C-alpha positions as CSV (number, residue, x, y, z in Angstrom):
1,M,71.0,29.8,54.7
2,A,69.2,33.2,54.2
3,P,71.8,35.8,54.8
4,L,70.9,38.2,57.6
5,A,69.3,41.4,56.9
6,K,71.8,44.3,55.6
7,S,69.6,47.1,57.5
8,V,71.4,45.6,60.7
9,I,74.1,47.6,61.7
10,Y,76.8,45.4,63.4
11,L,78.4,46.8,66.3
12,D,79.6,43.9,68.6
13,N,83.1,43.5,67.2
14,A,84.1,42.9,71.0
15,A,81.8,39.8,71.1
16,T,83.2,38.5,67.8
17,T,84.6,39.8,64.5
18,A,83.6,39.2,61.1
19,L,85.9,36.6,59.1
20,D,88.2,38.3,56.9
21,R,87.9,36.9,53.5
22,R,91.6,36.4,53.3
23,V,91.6,33.9,56.4
24,L,88.4,32.2,54.9
25,D,90.3,32.1,51.7
26,A,93.5,30.4,53.7
27,M,91.2,28.3,55.5
28,Y,89.8,26.4,52.4
29,G,93.1,25.8,51.0
30,V,93.2,23.4,53.7
31,M,89.8,21.9,53.8
32,S,89.5,21.4,50.3
33,Q,89.1,18.0,48.5
34,G,92.9,16.5,48.3
35,Q,94.3,18.9,51.3
36,T,92.4,17.1,54.2
37,G,95.1,15.5,56.4
38,N,95.6,14.7,60.6
39,A,98.5,16.8,61.5
40,H,99.4,14.1,64.0
41,A,99.5,11.7,61.2
42,R,102.9,12.7,59.7
43,H,104.3,9.4,58.5
44,H,102.4,10.2,55.2
45,I,102.1,12.8,53.2
46,Y,98.6,14.1,53.9
47,G,99.5,14.0,57.5
48,A,102.9,15.8,56.9
49,S,100.8,18.8,55.0
50,A,98.5,19.2,57.7
51,H,101.1,19.5,60.4
52,N,103.3,22.1,58.2
53,S,100.3,24.1,58.0
54,V,99.6,24.2,61.7
55,E,103.2,25.0,62.5
56,A,103.5,27.5,59.9
57,A,100.5,29.1,61.8
58,R,101.9,28.6,65.2
59,R,104.7,30.6,64.0
60,Q,102.4,33.5,62.8
61,V,100.6,33.7,66.4
62,A,104.0,33.5,68.3
63,E,105.1,36.5,66.1
64,S,102.3,38.9,66.7
65,I,102.7,38.8,70.2
66,G,106.8,38.1,70.5
67,A,106.9,34.7,71.7
68,E,108.6,31.5,70.3
69,P,106.4,29.2,68.1
70,G,107.1,26.2,70.8
71,E,105.6,28.7,73.6
72,I,102.0,28.6,72.0
73,V,99.7,25.6,72.9
74,F,96.7,25.6,70.6
75,T,93.1,25.5,72.5
76,S,89.3,26.0,71.4
77,G,89.4,29.5,72.5
78,A,90.4,32.0,75.1
79,T,88.2,30.4,77.4
80,E,89.9,26.9,77.5
81,A,93.2,28.9,77.3
82,N,92.3,30.6,80.7
83,N,91.3,27.3,82.1
84,L,94.1,25.7,81.4
85,A,96.3,28.1,82.9
86,I,94.6,28.6,86.1
87,K,93.7,24.9,86.7
88,G,97.0,23.7,85.1
89,I,99.0,25.8,87.6
90,A,96.8,24.6,90.8
91,Q,98.4,21.7,91.4
92,H,102.2,23.1,91.2
93,L,100.9,26.0,93.5
94,R,99.5,23.8,96.0
95,A,102.8,21.8,96.5
96,L,104.6,24.8,97.2
97,G,102.0,25.9,99.7
98,K,101.7,29.1,97.2
99,T,97.7,29.1,97.6
100,H,96.8,32.5,97.1
101,I,95.8,33.9,94.1
102,I,95.1,37.9,93.4
103,T,93.0,39.2,90.4
104,S,90.3,42.1,89.9
105,Q,86.7,42.6,89.9
106,V,86.4,43.3,86.2
107,E,88.1,40.1,84.7
108,H,86.2,38.0,82.4
109,A,83.9,35.1,83.4
110,S,86.2,32.7,82.0
111,V,88.9,33.9,84.6
112,L,86.7,34.6,87.5
113,E,84.9,31.4,87.2
114,P,87.8,28.8,87.5
115,L,89.7,31.0,90.5
116,K,86.3,30.8,92.1
117,E,86.4,26.7,91.6
118,L,89.9,26.6,93.1
119,A,88.8,28.7,96.1
120,K,86.6,25.9,97.0
121,T,89.5,23.5,96.7
122,G,91.6,25.2,99.6
123,F,92.8,28.2,97.6
124,E,92.3,31.7,99.0
125,L,91.3,34.2,96.4
126,T,91.7,38.2,96.7
127,I,89.6,39.7,94.2
128,L,90.3,43.5,94.0
129,G,88.4,46.6,93.5
130,V,89.4,48.9,90.3
131,K,89.3,52.6,90.1
132,P,86.4,54.3,88.6
133,C,88.2,54.3,85.2
134,G,88.4,50.4,85.6
135,M,91.9,50.2,85.6
136,I,93.8,48.4,88.6
137,E,97.4,49.6,89.2
138,A,100.6,47.7,90.1
139,D,100.4,49.1,93.9
140,M,97.0,48.1,94.6
141,I,98.5,44.2,93.2
142,E,101.3,44.8,95.6
143,R,99.7,46.0,98.9
144,A,97.6,42.6,98.4
145,L,100.8,40.7,98.1
146,R,101.3,37.7,100.7
147,P,104.2,35.2,101.4
148,E,101.9,32.5,99.9
149,T,100.6,34.3,96.6
150,G,101.3,32.3,93.6
151,L,99.4,33.9,91.2
152,V,98.2,37.0,90.0
153,C,95.8,37.1,87.1
154,V,94.9,40.6,85.1
155,Q,93.4,41.0,81.7
156,A,95.1,43.2,78.9
157,V,92.0,45.0,77.9
158,N,88.8,45.0,79.4
159,N,86.3,43.5,77.0
160,E,83.3,45.6,78.5
161,V,84.9,49.2,78.7
162,G,87.9,49.0,76.6
163,V,90.6,50.0,79.6
164,I,94.1,49.1,78.9
165,Q,95.5,47.6,82.1
166,P,99.1,48.9,82.9
167,I,100.6,45.0,82.3
168,E,104.2,46.4,82.0
169,E,104.1,48.0,85.2
170,I,102.5,45.1,86.7
171,T,105.0,42.6,85.7
172,E,108.0,44.8,86.7
173,M,106.4,45.2,90.1
174,L,106.4,41.4,90.3
175,A,109.8,40.8,88.9
176,G,112.2,39.0,90.9
177,R,109.2,37.8,93.2
178,D,108.1,33.9,93.2
179,V,104.8,34.9,91.7
180,L,103.5,33.8,88.5
181,F,101.6,36.3,86.0
182,H,98.8,35.2,83.9
183,C,97.2,37.8,81.6
184,D,93.9,37.2,79.3
185,A,94.8,38.9,76.2
186,A,92.0,38.0,73.9
187,Q,90.8,41.7,73.7
188,A,94.3,43.2,73.1
189,L,95.7,41.3,70.3
190,G,95.2,43.6,67.5
191,K,94.0,46.4,69.3
192,S,96.8,47.4,71.6
193,K,100.9,47.0,72.1
194,F,100.6,43.6,73.7
195,S,103.7,41.8,74.1
196,V,105.0,38.8,76.2
197,D,108.1,40.6,76.4
198,F,106.6,42.6,79.2
199,G,107.4,39.6,81.4
200,I,104.5,37.3,81.2
201,D,104.0,33.9,82.2
202,F,100.6,33.1,80.6
203,A,98.6,34.8,78.0
204,S,95.1,33.6,76.5
205,L,94.3,34.6,73.0
206,S,91.3,33.9,70.8
207,A,91.3,34.3,67.2
208,H,87.4,35.2,66.5
209,K,88.7,38.4,68.0
210,V,91.0,39.3,65.2
211,Y,88.9,38.6,62.4
212,G,89.9,34.7,62.4
213,P,87.6,31.8,62.9
214,Q,85.4,30.8,66.3
215,G,86.7,27.9,67.9
216,I,90.3,28.4,67.9
217,G,92.6,30.0,70.5
218,A,95.8,29.6,72.1
219,L,97.6,29.7,75.4
220,Y,101.0,31.4,75.5
221,V,103.2,29.3,78.1
222,R,106.8,30.9,78.8
223,K,109.0,28.0,77.9
224,E,110.8,28.3,81.3
225,R,107.1,27.6,82.9
226,R,105.8,24.7,80.8
227,Q,106.6,22.1,83.0
228,L,104.8,23.7,85.7
229,L,101.5,23.1,84.1
230,S,99.3,20.0,84.3
231,P,96.8,19.2,81.4
232,I,93.2,19.7,82.4
233,N,91.8,16.9,80.2
234,S,93.4,13.5,79.3
235,G,93.8,11.9,75.9
236,G,96.4,11.4,73.2
237,G,99.0,14.0,74.5
238,Q,99.2,16.5,71.8
239,E,100.6,19.8,72.3
240,S,103.4,18.5,74.3
241,G,100.8,16.6,76.5
242,L,99.5,19.7,77.5
243,R,96.3,19.8,75.4
244,S,95.0,16.5,74.0
245,G,93.0,16.5,70.9
246,T,93.4,16.5,67.1
247,L,94.2,20.0,66.2
248,P,91.8,21.6,63.7
249,A,94.3,22.5,61.0
250,A,92.2,24.9,59.0
251,L,91.0,26.5,62.2
252,C,95.0,27.0,63.2
253,V,95.7,28.1,59.7
254,G,92.8,30.6,60.3
255,F,94.1,31.9,63.4
256,G,97.9,32.4,61.9
257,T,96.7,34.2,58.6
258,A,94.7,36.4,61.1
259,C,97.4,37.2,63.0
260,S,99.5,37.7,60.1
261,L,96.9,40.4,58.8
262,I,96.9,42.3,62.3
263,E,97.1,45.8,61.3
264,N,97.4,49.4,62.9
265,D,93.3,50.3,62.8
266,T,93.6,52.9,65.5
267,A,93.3,56.0,63.3
268,H,90.2,54.4,61.7
269,L,88.7,53.3,64.9
270,R,89.2,56.7,66.8
271,G,87.8,58.1,63.8
272,L,84.8,56.5,64.2
273,R,84.3,56.8,67.9
274,W,84.8,60.6,67.4
275,A,82.3,60.7,64.7
276,F,79.6,58.8,67.1
277,L,80.3,60.7,69.9
278,S,79.9,64.1,68.0
279,R,76.7,63.4,66.4
280,I,74.9,62.1,69.9
281,G,77.1,64.6,72.3
282,W,73.9,66.7,72.8
283,L,72.2,63.6,74.3
284,K,74.7,63.9,77.2
285,P,75.7,60.2,77.6
286,I,77.9,58.7,80.1
287,I,80.7,56.9,79.1
288,Y,82.4,54.4,81.0
289,G,86.4,53.6,80.8
290,H,89.4,55.6,80.8
291,S,89.3,59.1,79.9
292,H,92.5,59.1,78.3
293,P,93.3,57.5,74.8
294,Q,96.4,55.9,76.0
295,W,94.4,53.8,78.3
296,N,91.3,52.8,75.9
297,V,91.1,50.8,73.0
298,P,89.3,53.2,70.8
299,G,86.9,50.2,69.2
300,I,85.1,49.7,72.5
301,L,82.9,52.3,73.7
302,N,80.5,51.6,76.7
303,I,77.8,54.2,76.9
304,R,74.7,55.1,79.2
305,F,72.1,57.1,78.6
306,P,70.4,57.9,82.1
307,G,67.0,56.8,82.8
308,V,67.0,54.4,79.6
309,D,67.1,50.9,80.7
310,T,69.1,48.6,78.3
311,E,66.1,46.1,77.5
312,T,63.8,48.9,76.4
313,L,66.9,50.1,74.1
314,I,67.2,47.0,72.7
315,M,63.3,46.4,71.9
316,A,63.6,50.2,70.4
317,L,66.9,49.4,68.0
318,P,66.0,46.1,66.1
319,D,68.2,47.7,63.2
320,L,71.4,47.9,65.7
321,A,73.3,45.0,66.9
322,F,75.3,45.8,69.9
323,G,76.5,44.3,73.2
324,V,74.7,44.2,76.6
325,G,77.0,42.8,79.4
326,A,79.4,39.9,78.5
327,A,78.5,37.9,75.1
328,C,79.6,34.8,76.9
329,S,76.8,35.0,79.6
330,S,74.3,32.1,79.6
331,G,71.2,33.0,78.4
332,G,72.3,36.1,76.3
333,A,72.2,39.5,77.7
334,K,73.6,40.2,81.3
335,L,74.2,43.0,83.3
336,S,77.5,44.5,83.0
337,H,79.8,43.4,86.1
338,V,82.4,45.4,85.1
339,V,80.1,48.8,85.1
340,R,78.7,47.4,88.4
341,A,82.2,47.4,89.5
342,T,83.5,50.3,88.3
343,T,80.4,52.5,89.7
344,G,78.9,50.6,92.5
345,S,75.4,51.0,90.7
346,D,73.3,48.6,89.7
347,Q,71.5,51.2,88.0
348,A,74.5,52.0,86.2
349,A,74.5,48.4,84.7
350,R,71.0,48.5,83.9
351,E,71.4,51.3,81.6
352,S,74.6,50.8,79.9
353,I,75.4,49.6,76.3
354,R,78.4,48.5,74.7
355,L,79.2,49.6,70.9
356,S,82.1,48.0,69.6
357,F,83.6,49.2,66.0
358,G,86.0,47.0,63.9
359,R,87.8,46.7,60.7
360,F,84.9,46.8,58.4
361,T,82.8,49.2,60.2
362,T,82.1,52.4,58.1
363,H,81.7,55.9,58.8
364,Q,77.9,55.9,57.0
365,E,77.2,52.9,59.6
366,I,78.5,55.2,62.3
367,R,76.1,58.0,61.3
368,R,73.1,56.0,60.8
369,A,73.6,54.1,64.3
370,A,73.8,57.7,66.0
371,D,70.7,58.7,64.4
372,L,69.1,55.7,65.3
373,I,70.1,55.7,68.8
374,I,69.0,59.3,68.9
375,D,65.5,58.7,67.9
376,A,65.0,55.6,70.1
377,V,66.4,57.6,73.1
378,E,64.1,60.6,72.6
379,N,61.0,58.4,71.8
380,I,61.6,56.6,74.9
381,K,62.0,59.5,77.2
382,E,59.0,61.0,75.7
383,L,57.0,58.0,76.4
384,Q,58.4,57.9,80.0
385,G,57.3,61.8,80.5
386,A,53.6,61.1,78.8
387,A,53.3,58.3,81.3
């Protein structure tokens, strides 16, 4: 397979990150000839070796969020983890008559869609609006609570505008109430100070957002809540009965290694963000998300150039890979439901793009990306003026 054009600058790290070479090396050690084994066939040396590798990876993932290894359930990614948490708790909630669920408008589709499916089976769903900055606050959720509320779902970091949600304040507000809390933490791992010690019952994680492999993720399940979950697929009963299927040992090792390599990239990412915004500032772009650095991850920048729609900008920027809406949307680019929710404007959603920087993004790339965007926006506006 021929390599992709080196001239194209990759600024879509929120969609997926490049595989860290150290992760690849760790995975190769598991996949290489003479090392292959099924982690569930522990009665022989090959299976036992694979099992030990998986359990070492489980410990690494657990340590990255302050959990115990036994609280980590490996999945195919954060989407499956979100579905397992939401659909898996439904039977328990229904039996208690706790059939009201609260979430926000800016959640990922892999949270909103399973919740909407539950709503078709008798659950009542409250989808709260957010502040213009994209944040949902604890008192907004508190006002929506009812005696029959059984679950609250709020993400830790928004994948489209980079807002850090006040998870600790939300869990403090829920403490002592008979309400479970699920957190989609796919974008928080490695980007913010995320910890399950905040009082989280379930948390979804993804390897390919932290320079690990695609196709592997995990659901954190607080040990006191494990018996409340029901599996959503049937099979051999792996992962303590919660997620059947042979574990991909190499992917698990890759995920664990990626978690062990998490480092504080904040200074690097803030430097990239500042350099980019300084260079294009005279275009007077609109930035979506929280303005205070305490409440945003610097590597995600949602930006709008009024009068320039995203489709036109995509065609004008063939040498720049960036995000439009959610990368998981069917059929590719889709208007950002997050920008629409924070602004109330379809036009804003049609004109916003997401640039996301990562560990391997360089200042030289940022400068070139800024210049490409400046040229594209100027040319588009010139053509619009001449039309």
